[in-house]
C-alpha positions, 0 to 999 in steps of 0.5 A: 561568521560573526553574528552581524555577518550572519544578520547582514548576509541572510536577514537584512533584506527579507520580505516586501518593501514597505513604506511603513518601515521607517527603520528596519534590520540593523539598528537597536530597534525598528521604527514603524509607522502604523496607519491611522484609524487602525489597531495593532495586532501582535502574535508570537510563536516559538518553534522548537527542533523536534517538537514543532518540526521534525529534526530532519525537516528541510531548512527552507520549509522550517523557514516558511512554517516559522512565519506561517504559524504566526500569520495564521494567528493574525488571520484568525483576528482578521488582521493584515500582517505587516512586520516580522521580528525573528529570534534565532538560536543556532548550534552553529552558523551552518551557511547552507542551512541558513541560506535555505532557511532565509530563502523559505522565510523570505518566500513566505514573507514576500508572498504575504507582503510582510517585512522582517524588521529586526530580531536577535541571533544567539548560539544554542539549540535550534529554536526559532521565535517569530513575532508578527505585527499587523493591524485592523481597522479599529473595532473590527478585530475577530476574537474567540469571544462572540459566538451565539447559540444557533450560529453555524460552525464553519471551517476552511480547507481540509483537516487532518492532513498535517498529522498524517503527513507527519506519520508519512514523514516519519515512516519514510513514505515514497516522497515521489508519490503525488499524494504523499508529496501533498500531505508533506507540504501540508505539514511543512508548508501550511497556508495561513488563511490571511485573506479569509480572515480579513474577509470574515470581519463583520461577518463571523461572530468568533474565530480561531486558527486550528493549530492543536486540533479542531476539537481543542481549538473550537473548545477554546472558542466555545469556552470564551462564552461558556457555550457548546456545539454539536459537530457532525463528523461525517461533514468534516472536510477531508482531502482525497490524499488523506482518505487514501492513506488514512481512511475515513475513521482515522482522518476524522480523528486526525482532523479533530485532534491531530493539529498543525493544519492552520485552517480557520474555524469560525462561527457565523449567523445562519442568516449570513451563511449565503455570503460564504459562497462568494468568499469561498469562490473569490479566495479559492478556498473551501468553506464547510459548515460542520455543526452549530453552536448550542447554549449548553457547554461542551462539544458533542460529536455525532454522525449524520444519522445522529449516532454519538461518537467519541475521541481517542485523544483530546488534542495536542498539549505541550504540558498535558500533565499540568492541571 
């Protein structure tokens, strides 16, 4: 297949039809019409073979995840996603792999009502770069900055599942086991909390998505205002499959440092905590208060009996030796 055959066959009609796409795939650039009274929010991530996904991961799962990790960034900003660009380097035009990859990408794009509007393809080591653009009503975007001392620290869903899923995938666990299948789905097919992010506009004081482990990502949020926090590790939301395979101690370590969960961590004034119950019920997502913001910088971890605990590792970093 030529490059243009590849684009026309697999990527010319990916995602939802949108009236704000004036011109999409097939030209030198996309022509898009942002809504009046809104600000654009843009995010991009690259997924490298063997780094962001296992080399033997299913192609459709790679397609889903490539979009999901970017949607998670927009969720943390409270944005509504709209348009996607895809840059794809491939060692060869494997039509079976491309068909499955495009199916997974398209499934996620359709579900979240976004449209693939352009990109690029080239020959090279497998590398997937996605850019997502969305919008928020002007002045309402969530940011990492904005937390205040006394705010509650809250997380969505459960944490640590993806890290354990990766361990099970590498260990060739029984993939017919329902609990194993759940954890592998959490690894390969994360759920970006797009609707939650939009519901938190005007309620959360700051937000971040959990991609490199809760400790690292919450640390970025706190550093934006030179604040700290105390977290109760016994309150960390852990799934039953995760507890079955990891045990409580291993799972809360994974929750804090494992990464790839793509849940949201946010701060909210205590006076607004009661509003979260209605949001959780409406969206069908668990929201768990795990600690509170403090004026002194640093992240302090305790158990419910106030016993201090420490982390085995600080969280994921692509360049751990860089200072």
